[in-house]
Backbone bond lengths (Angstrom), bond angles and torsions (degrees), N, CA, C in turn:
res aa  C-N    CA-C-N  psi(-1)  N-CA   C-N-CA  omega(-1)  CA-C   N-CA-C  phi
1 M - - - 1.466 - - 1.502 109.22 -
2 H 1.346 118.19 129.83 1.408 122.95 -178.60 1.576 108.29 -70.81
3 A 1.327 118.13 137.93 1.466 120.91 -176.68 1.543 112.33 -58.65
4 A 1.332 117.40 -28.29 1.506 119.77 179.57 1.495 111.39 -63.23
5 H 1.374 117.02 -25.77 1.436 117.91 -175.57 1.532 113.09 -78.05
6 R 1.327 116.72 -3.47 1.474 121.41 177.27 1.522 112.46 -78.22
7 Q 1.321 117.38 -10.31 1.493 123.81 178.07 1.586 109.85 62.66
8 L 1.356 115.22 36.22 1.436 119.35 171.19 1.532 111.19 -75.69
9 P 1.306 117.94 147.94 1.469 129.10 9.86 1.546 110.56 -98.55
10 F 1.308 119.04 19.07 1.460 120.79 -171.20 1.521 111.28 -73.04
11 T 1.305 113.91 145.97 1.474 120.49 -177.49 1.500 115.03 -100.76
12 V 1.357 117.63 -7.56 1.466 122.98 169.88 1.504 105.37 -122.71
13 R 1.323 115.91 113.37 1.437 123.74 -172.68 1.564 111.78 -120.30
14 L 1.299 117.32 157.32 1.476 120.42 177.37 1.512 105.10 -141.11
15 E 1.372 110.82 133.09 1.506 117.58 171.88 1.513 109.06 -147.12
16 W 1.355 113.80 171.15 1.451 119.99 -172.38 1.564 110.92 -108.42
17 G 1.279 114.41 134.08 1.463 119.20 168.85 1.511 115.49 68.74
18 L 1.325 117.29 -179.56 1.477 119.97 -177.97 1.471 114.07 -66.58
19 R 1.335 119.68 -36.00 1.452 119.74 178.75 1.537 109.53 -68.73
20 G 1.299 117.13 -37.82 1.471 118.68 178.71 1.542 110.29 -68.86
21 A 1.344 116.96 -35.40 1.483 119.15 175.65 1.529 110.39 -60.16
22 R 1.318 116.93 -43.99 1.439 119.94 -179.68 1.537 112.68 -59.94
23 A 1.303 115.29 -29.34 1.456 120.11 -177.70 1.514 111.76 -75.40
24 V 1.368 119.37 -41.64 1.435 120.76 -171.13 1.528 111.63 -102.13
25 L 1.364 118.89 -4.58 1.444 120.44 -173.95 1.532 114.56 -76.63
26 P 1.386 119.85 -31.38 1.466 117.70 -178.49 1.546 114.50 -52.40
27 G 1.323 114.59 124.42 1.494 119.90 -178.74 1.505 114.77 86.97
28 A 1.365 117.24 -3.30 1.468 116.81 -176.17 1.581 109.48 -76.92
29 E 1.308 112.04 144.39 1.468 117.37 172.05 1.511 114.16 -89.80
30 A 1.323 115.40 -20.85 1.469 120.15 -178.18 1.508 109.26 -151.26
31 A 1.357 117.50 146.53 1.437 123.33 172.16 1.531 109.63 -127.72
32 V 1.347 116.38 147.44 1.453 120.13 -179.49 1.530 103.61 -126.78
33 V 1.335 116.26 119.95 1.449 123.17 178.12 1.522 108.91 -92.96
34 V 1.320 115.77 121.13 1.493 123.39 -178.04 1.483 111.09 -113.89
35 D 1.303 116.73 106.11 1.476 124.44 177.13 1.543 105.97 -131.43
36 T 1.386 115.48 84.87 1.412 120.12 -166.66 1.533 114.67 -65.29
37 L 1.327 116.03 -39.20 1.446 124.60 -178.80 1.549 111.60 -121.40
38 S 1.372 118.90 75.81 1.466 119.34 19.38 1.538 115.43 -151.75
39 F 1.334 117.92 5.88 1.449 119.73 -173.86 1.528 114.16 -53.19
40 S 1.308 118.42 -52.96 1.433 121.70 -173.93 1.585 109.39 -66.94
41 T 1.323 115.81 -40.37 1.489 117.97 174.09 1.467 112.01 -62.88
42 A 1.335 119.36 -40.19 1.441 120.48 177.08 1.517 111.47 -63.53
43 V 1.316 118.33 -40.17 1.453 121.90 176.13 1.491 111.03 -61.56
44 S 1.358 116.50 -44.70 1.485 119.87 179.74 1.510 113.47 -61.31
45 V 1.336 116.23 -42.90 1.484 119.69 179.66 1.571 108.91 -68.94
46 S 1.351 117.69 -36.12 1.445 120.92 -177.51 1.491 109.30 -67.29
47 V 1.319 123.36 -50.92 1.445 124.56 -173.25 1.582 108.03 -70.35
48 E 1.311 116.38 -31.58 1.485 118.43 174.62 1.536 110.42 -63.79
49 A 1.332 117.81 -29.20 1.506 121.70 -179.10 1.510 111.90 -89.61
50 G 1.372 117.79 0.99 1.439 120.32 177.32 1.506 116.76 96.43
51 L 1.372 117.06 6.96 1.430 121.47 176.21 1.582 108.87 -89.00
52 T 1.304 118.35 154.35 1.426 121.87 159.48 1.531 108.90 -102.89
53 V 1.369 114.44 152.18 1.448 116.87 -171.91 1.527 110.78 -127.60
54 R 1.385 113.97 120.34 1.452 121.52 -179.73 1.523 107.22 -98.57
55 P 1.279 119.31 110.25 1.463 121.82 179.71 1.550 110.30 -66.41
56 F 1.313 114.20 150.30 1.489 120.58 178.45 1.486 106.30 -147.16
57 R 1.359 114.28 126.40 1.504 118.24 179.60 1.544 106.84 -64.94
58 A 1.317 113.82 144.70 1.475 120.59 176.10 1.484 108.84 -151.07
59 A 1.342 114.08 160.58 1.453 119.54 178.99 1.541 105.14 -136.60
60 P 1.317 115.21 137.22 1.518 119.63 179.15 1.554 107.97 -52.99
61 G 1.314 116.07 130.13 1.412 123.56 174.42 1.578 114.53 76.45
62 D 1.317 116.68 4.80 1.483 119.39 179.99 1.542 108.47 -93.31
63 G 1.318 114.03 90.22 1.467 123.04 -175.78 1.494 111.16 -59.28
64 E 1.324 119.07 -35.10 1.463 122.22 -176.98 1.543 109.94 -67.10
65 L 1.361 116.55 -41.56 1.446 115.84 -179.30 1.551 111.68 -71.94
66 H 1.269 118.42 -33.18 1.477 122.54 -179.09 1.563 106.29 -71.56
67 A 1.346 118.31 -36.07 1.480 120.90 175.42 1.518 110.71 -65.83
68 A 1.340 116.12 -36.88 1.462 120.36 179.09 1.554 109.50 -66.83
69 A 1.370 117.19 -41.08 1.442 120.64 176.16 1.563 110.43 -60.73
70 A 1.303 116.83 -40.12 1.466 119.46 -179.71 1.518 111.61 -66.95
71 R 1.343 117.02 -34.96 1.439 120.42 177.04 1.497 111.69 -68.63
72 L 1.295 115.67 -40.32 1.503 120.74 177.36 1.521 110.91 -60.47
73 A 1.356 115.42 -47.21 1.440 119.60 179.83 1.562 110.42 -59.33
74 Q 1.353 114.28 -46.88 1.459 119.25 178.29 1.549 113.76 -57.53
75 D 1.362 112.69 -46.41 1.455 117.06 -179.41 1.513 114.35 -62.98
76 R 1.359 115.73 -32.53 1.446 119.94 -178.18 1.536 111.27 -94.54
77 G 1.258 116.56 -0.17 1.503 117.19 -176.59 1.508 111.36 63.39
78 A 1.323 115.66 32.17 1.453 123.29 -179.77 1.512 112.85 -98.94
79 L 1.325 111.39 167.16 1.483 116.56 172.71 1.540 109.08 -83.96
80 L 1.281 117.74 156.85 1.440 122.39 177.69 1.503 108.75 -122.30
81 A 1.355 115.12 125.69 1.445 120.08 177.28 1.532 108.68 -79.21
82 A 1.351 116.18 131.40 1.439 124.09 -179.65 1.510 108.70 -79.91
83 P 1.338 121.13 165.30 1.428 120.61 165.23 1.508 111.38 -54.77
84 R 1.306 117.72 156.77 1.455 122.64 -167.20 1.571 111.62 -47.75
85 S 1.310 111.57 123.76 1.502 120.98 179.89 1.504 109.06 -159.10
86 L 1.311 117.29 149.64 1.422 123.04 -179.56 1.587 110.91 -93.81
87 S 1.294 115.36 -18.69 1.484 119.97 -170.50 1.531 110.58 -86.17
88 R 1.327 118.38 -13.91 1.446 119.44 -176.83 1.560 107.86 -150.34
89 L 1.343 117.82 168.49 1.460 122.93 -177.88 1.535 104.91 -63.48
90 S 1.369 115.13 125.75 1.498 120.82 -172.55 1.501 107.24 -152.96
91 L 1.362 111.72 -172.68 1.510 120.13 173.78 1.525 110.30 -62.51
92 S 1.274 119.56 -22.45 1.474 121.60 179.42 1.566 111.68 -67.26
93 P 1.402 116.80 117.34 1.421 119.24 176.73 1.540 114.76 -55.09
94 T 1.331 115.16 -31.46 1.477 119.33 178.39 1.488 110.68 -66.47
95 S 1.298 118.88 -37.45 1.455 122.54 178.47 1.474 109.73 -67.79
96 I 1.335 118.40 -39.44 1.451 120.34 178.32 1.506 111.20 -65.38
97 R 1.311 117.62 -41.51 1.511 120.39 179.04 1.534 108.20 -61.37
98 T 1.376 117.41 -37.23 1.439 121.02 -177.11 1.517 112.21 -73.08
99 H 1.354 116.86 -40.41 1.497 118.32 -167.35 1.531 112.65 -109.74
100 A 1.334 121.12 -10.10 1.424 120.34 -166.82 1.537 112.76 -75.50
101 R 1.336 117.61 -31.59 1.484 120.71 -174.30 1.517 113.57 -55.03
102 E 1.304 114.89 -36.42 1.456 118.75 -179.51 1.552 114.23 -72.39
103 H 1.380 114.54 -6.18 1.469 119.66 -179.57 1.524 112.96 -120.39
104 G 1.323 115.94 20.33 1.471 121.17 -179.42 1.477 113.58 -47.09
105 G 1.363 116.60 136.35 1.403 122.68 -178.59 1.486 119.00 88.20
106 R 1.355 115.66 -10.37 1.441 119.73 -179.24 1.551 110.76 -90.67
107 E 1.324 114.78 167.91 1.441 122.49 175.05 1.484 111.24 -97.45
108 L 1.381 115.46 140.91 1.420 123.99 -177.80 1.515 107.17 -118.54
109 V 1.365 115.55 121.51 1.478 121.41 173.23 1.510 104.90 -84.05
110 L 1.315 118.01 122.24 1.448 121.79 -172.07 1.536 109.01 -123.49
111 P 1.347 119.09 94.10 1.422 122.79 174.40 1.535 112.82 -74.06
112 S 1.337 113.27 139.95 1.462 117.94 173.28 1.528 106.60 -164.32
113 P 1.352 116.31 150.84 1.513 118.40 -173.71 1.522 114.29 -78.36
114 N 1.301 116.58 -17.32 1.490 115.91 -174.04 1.523 111.94 -117.86
115 G 1.288 120.07 -72.28 1.467 122.33 -176.32 1.572 112.46 -61.51
116 S 1.313 116.39 -39.96 1.429 119.75 -178.50 1.548 110.34 -69.12
117 A 1.342 116.13 -46.28 1.404 122.71 178.50 1.539 111.78 -56.33
118 I 1.343 116.16 -48.07 1.497 123.23 179.07 1.472 110.15 -61.21
119 S 1.353 116.59 -46.89 1.443 121.78 -178.11 1.516 112.97 -63.25
120 E 1.348 114.60 -43.49 1.438 117.81 177.48 1.498 114.51 -59.46
121 H 1.367 115.06 -36.97 1.434 119.83 179.02 1.542 112.84 -71.53
122 L 1.359 116.29 -43.77 1.449 121.55 -175.93 1.511 112.69 -72.99
123 A 1.305 119.99 -17.20 1.409 121.48 -171.05 1.526 112.53 -61.03
124 G 1.257 120.00 -31.39 1.462 122.31 -179.31 1.548 111.35 -99.78
125 Q 1.377 117.09 4.01 1.446 119.98 -173.88 1.498 115.49 -108.54
126 V 1.318 117.14 -11.24 1.482 119.98 -173.66 1.544 107.05 -142.96
127 P 1.297 118.08 143.48 1.450 121.78 -176.80 1.513 116.71 -59.89
128 E 1.347 115.11 -38.04 1.469 121.89 -177.36 1.506 109.00 -130.76
129 L 1.327 115.62 131.18 1.441 123.69 -177.81 1.521 111.77 -129.28
130 L 1.317 119.58 130.08 1.459 119.73 179.08 1.564 106.24 -134.99
131 A 1.390 112.54 157.28 1.467 119.14 173.13 1.514 104.93 -106.19
132 G 1.333 114.30 119.26 1.480 119.83 -177.44 1.558 112.84 -116.46
133 T 1.274 114.56 151.68 1.432 120.77 -179.28 1.514 111.12 -161.08
134 L 1.314 117.29 179.75 1.476 117.20 -179.86 1.487 111.70 -58.47
135 R 1.352 114.34 -45.31 1.540 115.11 -169.21 1.495 111.58 -74.43
136 N 1.293 120.27 -9.71 1.543 119.11 175.42 1.501 112.96 -129.27
137 A 1.359 116.24 24.87 1.465 119.72 -172.70 1.477 110.91 -63.46
138 S 1.305 121.61 -46.14 1.535 122.72 179.27 1.510 111.63 -65.03
139 A 1.339 117.56 -37.99 1.489 120.56 -179.88 1.498 108.28 -67.15
140 T 1.348 117.20 -40.24 1.446 118.76 178.53 1.477 112.30 -65.79
141 A 1.341 118.51 -44.28 1.452 121.85 178.32 1.495 112.32 -63.06
142 Y 1.355 115.86 -37.29 1.497 118.74 178.56 1.503 110.14 -64.92
143 W 1.317 120.01 -41.86 1.461 122.72 176.56 1.514 110.23 -60.19
144 L 1.330 118.68 -44.40 1.460 121.46 179.32 1.477 112.16 -64.89
145 A 1.345 118.64 -40.08 1.422 121.13 178.92 1.558 113.32 -62.24
146 R 1.325 114.86 -32.94 1.463 118.75 179.71 1.543 112.86 -79.05
147 H 1.327 117.00 -26.21 1.476 119.73 -169.36 1.493 115.04 -114.24
148 V 1.340 120.52 -13.84 1.452 123.43 -177.49 1.557 106.28 -126.43
149 P 1.294 115.35 119.25 1.493 120.21 179.93 1.504 110.65 -66.83
150 P 1.289 116.39 159.80 1.511 120.57 -176.50 1.575 111.49 -56.53
151 S 1.331 115.27 -27.59 1.477 119.61 178.29 1.456 113.98 -79.76
152 G 1.365 116.54 -12.69 1.468 120.86 -178.31 1.541 111.51 -79.77
153 V 1.299 114.85 145.44 1.467 118.31 -175.92 1.529 110.49 -88.60
154 V 1.349 114.34 130.66 1.468 121.22 175.34 1.578 107.00 -114.02
155 A 1.289 114.60 120.68 1.461 121.86 176.57 1.533 110.12 -100.85
156 V 1.303 117.66 116.86 1.403 123.15 175.98 1.501 109.78 -100.54
157 I 1.319 114.07 123.52 1.500 120.55 -171.32 1.571 108.75 -112.62
158 A 1.294 116.09 107.92 1.469 120.42 174.02 1.554 106.47 -82.32
159 A 1.380 114.75 122.20 1.443 118.96 -171.61 1.527 111.14 -70.31
160 G 1.361 116.64 -42.04 1.472 119.70 -175.25 1.547 110.70 74.22
161 E 1.277 115.99 178.80 1.458 122.62 176.95 1.486 109.06 -114.27
162 R 1.365 115.03 -171.96 1.488 119.33 -177.74 1.556 109.45 -125.88
163 W 1.283 113.79 133.25 1.474 118.41 166.61 1.538 109.07 -73.24
164 P 1.372 117.25 155.57 1.477 118.61 171.19 1.534 108.61 -54.74
165 G 1.346 115.28 128.08 1.472 118.56 -176.37 1.547 109.22 107.21
166 G 1.364 117.40 -14.29 1.427 119.70 173.18 1.514 120.88 100.98
167 A 1.341 115.20 -7.99 1.493 116.14 -177.90 1.502 109.21 -70.80
168 L 1.310 113.61 149.01 1.488 121.10 -177.67 1.534 110.32 -66.84
169 R 1.350 115.86 135.38 1.474 120.85 172.03 1.486 108.73 -115.40
170 P 1.334 121.13 105.32 1.482 119.97 176.96 1.512 108.49 -57.66
171 A 1.310 115.37 137.47 1.463 121.79 -171.51 1.556 111.22 -123.54
172 L 1.349 112.98 133.76 1.492 120.86 -172.44 1.562 106.79 -56.45
173 E 1.362 118.52 -46.19 1.457 121.48 -173.25 1.524 111.73 -60.25
174 D 1.342 119.26 -30.58 1.452 121.92 179.23 1.505 111.41 -78.49
175 Q 1.286 117.40 -35.43 1.422 120.02 176.08 1.549 110.45 -66.82
176 L 1.316 115.33 -39.25 1.446 118.08 175.41 1.524 114.13 -65.81
177 G 1.356 115.79 -39.98 1.411 118.80 176.97 1.503 113.97 -66.36
178 A 1.371 116.21 -39.96 1.455 119.66 174.88 1.531 110.47 -64.16
179 G 1.267 118.03 -41.00 1.468 122.08 -179.24 1.521 110.11 -62.80
180 A 1.327 115.37 -37.78 1.488 119.97 -178.72 1.502 111.38 -65.88
181 V 1.365 116.32 -42.23 1.418 120.27 -179.91 1.574 111.08 -66.29
182 I 1.357 115.43 -44.49 1.438 120.46 -178.21 1.547 109.62 -66.34
183 A 1.319 118.41 -42.72 1.418 122.77 -179.85 1.543 109.56 -60.23
184 S 1.316 115.16 -42.80 1.489 120.43 179.51 1.535 108.57 -65.81
185 L 1.300 119.02 -39.27 1.459 121.08 177.81 1.524 112.43 -61.88
186 L 1.282 116.71 -36.87 1.496 119.54 175.12 1.468 111.91 -63.79
187 R 1.325 118.88 -39.53 1.433 122.26 179.71 1.569 111.72 -73.29
188 T 1.326 114.96 -35.72 1.445 120.73 -171.52 1.513 114.48 -91.98
189 G 1.286 118.86 -39.95 1.408 123.34 -171.74 1.514 113.57 -82.03
190 P 1.288 118.61 111.97 1.496 119.10 177.48 1.486 111.88 -61.91
191 G 1.272 115.50 133.13 1.463 118.86 -178.87 1.497 115.47 90.54
192 R 1.300 119.57 -11.53 1.508 123.92 177.64 1.523 106.65 -85.08
193 T 1.293 116.19 124.51 1.485 121.26 175.14 1.498 106.84 -127.48
194 P 1.417 114.69 170.30 1.477 118.34 175.77 1.508 112.45 -58.22
195 A 1.340 120.71 -23.80 1.404 123.65 -178.03 1.549 111.56 -68.08
196 H 1.336 114.63 -18.66 1.495 119.02 178.51 1.527 111.46 -80.31
197 L 1.362 115.57 -15.82 1.461 119.58 -174.00 1.492 114.30 -85.64
198 S 1.272 119.37 136.56 1.457 121.24 168.27 1.532 109.54 -64.95
199 P 1.371 117.11 158.88 1.471 117.87 177.00 1.567 111.04 -56.59
200 E 1.366 119.35 -36.64 1.409 122.14 176.76 1.509 113.14 -60.16
201 A 1.341 115.80 -39.19 1.443 119.51 178.13 1.481 111.53 -72.59
202 R 1.315 116.98 -40.31 1.477 119.44 178.22 1.506 113.79 -64.75
203 A 1.308 116.05 -32.07 1.512 122.06 176.89 1.544 109.42 -64.29
204 A 1.360 115.36 -43.63 1.462 118.67 179.87 1.521 111.06 -64.15
205 V 1.349 116.95 -38.20 1.450 120.22 177.81 1.515 110.75 -63.72
206 A 1.360 115.28 -42.05 1.481 118.89 -178.82 1.493 110.24 -64.32
207 L 1.379 119.38 -39.42 1.389 123.29 178.55 1.529 110.72 -63.05
208 F 1.376 116.04 -46.35 1.403 118.88 178.77 1.495 116.08 -61.83
209 D 1.375 114.80 -40.16 1.439 119.88 177.49 1.502 111.57 -63.51
210 A 1.349 116.78 -35.49 1.472 118.58 -179.81 1.476 113.31 -70.35
211 F 1.330 118.39 -29.50 1.480 121.66 -173.39 1.514 113.01 -113.44
212 R 1.330 121.66 4.72 1.422 122.22 -170.02 1.506 113.74 -60.26
213 H 1.363 118.46 -29.47 1.460 124.45 -179.84 1.528 113.73 -88.84
214 E 1.370 116.96 1.83 1.451 118.72 177.57 1.549 110.26 -136.99
215 L 1.293 115.68 34.29 1.495 121.07 -178.56 1.511 113.11 -56.96
216 P 1.336 119.60 -50.01 1.474 117.56 -179.28 1.495 112.67 -55.64
217 A 1.309 118.55 -44.53 1.468 120.81 -178.30 1.579 110.96 -66.87
218 Q 1.338 113.80 -42.92 1.435 118.71 -179.97 1.533 112.73 -60.26
219 L 1.340 113.86 -47.24 1.466 117.66 179.37 1.524 111.93 -66.75
220 T 1.258 119.29 -41.46 1.474 122.86 178.78 1.495 112.54 -62.59
221 E 1.362 117.69 -37.97 1.454 121.75 -178.25 1.489 114.26 -87.81
222 S 1.363 117.34 -9.95 1.491 118.89 177.99 1.495 109.30 -68.20
223 A 1.327 114.10 166.47 1.472 119.54 -177.89 1.529 110.54 -60.34
224 S 1.387 117.05 -47.50 1.452 117.85 179.44 1.499 113.76 -66.24
225 G 1.344 116.40 -42.46 1.458 118.57 177.11 1.506 114.04 -61.81
226 S 1.327 116.57 -42.51 1.450 120.96 -179.23 1.520 108.98 -61.80
227 E 1.320 118.69 -39.68 1.456 122.15 177.64 1.484 112.37 -60.13
228 L 1.371 115.15 -44.93 1.490 116.74 179.07 1.475 113.85 -67.98
229 V 1.334 118.22 -35.28 1.464 120.55 178.09 1.504 110.81 -65.43
230 L 1.364 117.93 -39.85 1.449 121.70 176.95 1.479 112.10 -64.38
231 R 1.336 116.54 -27.80 1.489 120.58 -179.08 1.571 111.67 -87.78
232 G 1.308 116.00 -2.17 1.445 120.79 177.35 1.530 113.23 94.13
233 F 1.326 117.12 17.56 1.449 122.49 -178.47 1.510 114.29 -110.92
234 G 1.308 117.00 32.57 1.444 120.48 -178.74 1.523 114.49 -58.92
235 A 1.364 114.93 -28.53 1.489 120.11 178.79 1.518 108.19 -64.06
236 D 1.315 120.15 -35.59 1.431 122.84 -179.95 1.503 110.50 -62.76
237 V 1.322 117.80 -39.76 1.456 123.88 -177.12 1.518 108.61 -68.77
238 A 1.377 116.00 -42.07 1.485 120.22 178.76 1.541 111.63 -62.83
239 L 1.371 113.52 -41.46 1.455 117.67 -179.62 1.545 111.79 -66.36
240 A 1.300 115.04 -39.00 1.548 120.68 179.48 1.539 110.64 -66.95
241 A 1.308 118.71 -29.61 1.446 121.51 -178.37 1.518 114.70 -83.17
242 D 1.271 118.96 -3.15 1.465 124.72 -176.23 1.502 111.20 -77.15
243 L 1.292 117.41 85.57 1.446 124.47 -172.83 1.522 114.40 -58.87
244 N 1.324 115.08 122.98 1.445 122.24 175.93 1.523 112.24 59.24
245 A 1.339 117.17 30.52 1.446 120.32 173.59 1.470 116.70 -62.27
246 S 1.382 114.12 -28.66 1.462 120.81 -177.04 1.508 111.06 -111.59
247 A 1.324 115.26 139.04 1.491 122.20 177.62 1.530 108.62 -98.86
248 V 1.323 119.15 12.80 1.445 125.77 -175.14 1.510 109.39 -111.78
249 A 1.389 116.59 123.86 1.469 120.80 171.98 1.491 112.12 -86.07
250 A 1.281 117.66 160.11 1.482 119.39 -178.94 1.569 105.73 -117.28
251 H 1.301 116.31 111.58 1.500 122.61 -176.05 1.493 110.72 -113.82
252 F 1.319 117.27 137.33 1.489 122.75 -177.97 1.434 110.69 -83.15
253 T 1.319 118.03 116.15 1.480 126.10 -179.76 1.500 111.20 -141.99
254 D 1.313 116.25 129.63 1.510 121.49 177.79 1.487 111.99 53.52
255 G 1.351 115.68 44.94 1.384 121.11 170.34 1.567 116.97 86.52
256 A 1.358 115.55 4.07 1.439 116.79 -176.63 1.597 110.17 -151.56
257 F 1.286 116.56 155.88 1.447 120.64 173.04 1.513 109.46 -77.70
258 Q 1.365 114.61 135.74 1.483 120.27 -175.99 1.531 108.14 -136.00
259 A 1.328 115.20 152.90 1.487 120.44 177.91 1.490 108.82 -67.03
260 V 1.352 115.95 137.20 1.445 121.64 170.31 1.517 108.71 -139.30
């Protein structure tokens, strides 16, 4: 990895996907995984409802990985999130909001190909790990401001989506979510100024500031949002676009994201 890709000397950095995370993570005190549609939003809704969330890497159509997730859930006495569905507890944040209350206090194994996979990898690589998104951006920034000094490095990782074949597709919703977290950190964190932000991080803030008053429309009309709407999951998009709806941050502790 070229040294320039580390985004030095900036202490608030933004990169895409797992390879990007590996570039900017060295020396970081905290990382924030942003997968707006829908891992991070699902985590936010889950911890708000009293669940803890254990991420599990998954790949569409990979039966072996999904079987491994099922075995893990069984071994731990945990719940297992199904592929996106409204009728049962699943990757759909709307389904979690509907069904989670009856399972308060339990652990949820949440497979996903992007946010879960990145979180699972970063868990042992950085002292503090959070799941951030539009609906908990201020809560996430407030936690960071209290626990990471201005001189400490915060790496914000936009998960992105995948093209057929597996190549990373940068996704508008994740850049907006990342921008929301970073913008909130600037407002909340004493000593944090735009000069601490890498150009990549500043660009995400600028995009968020430009669209912050039209987030529902932007997410709905984005490629990822349009896909979910066509599949019947428009409620997930609306829930994900609800800026700062949650006052609860999601922090990774003892193998799972928990409310803080």
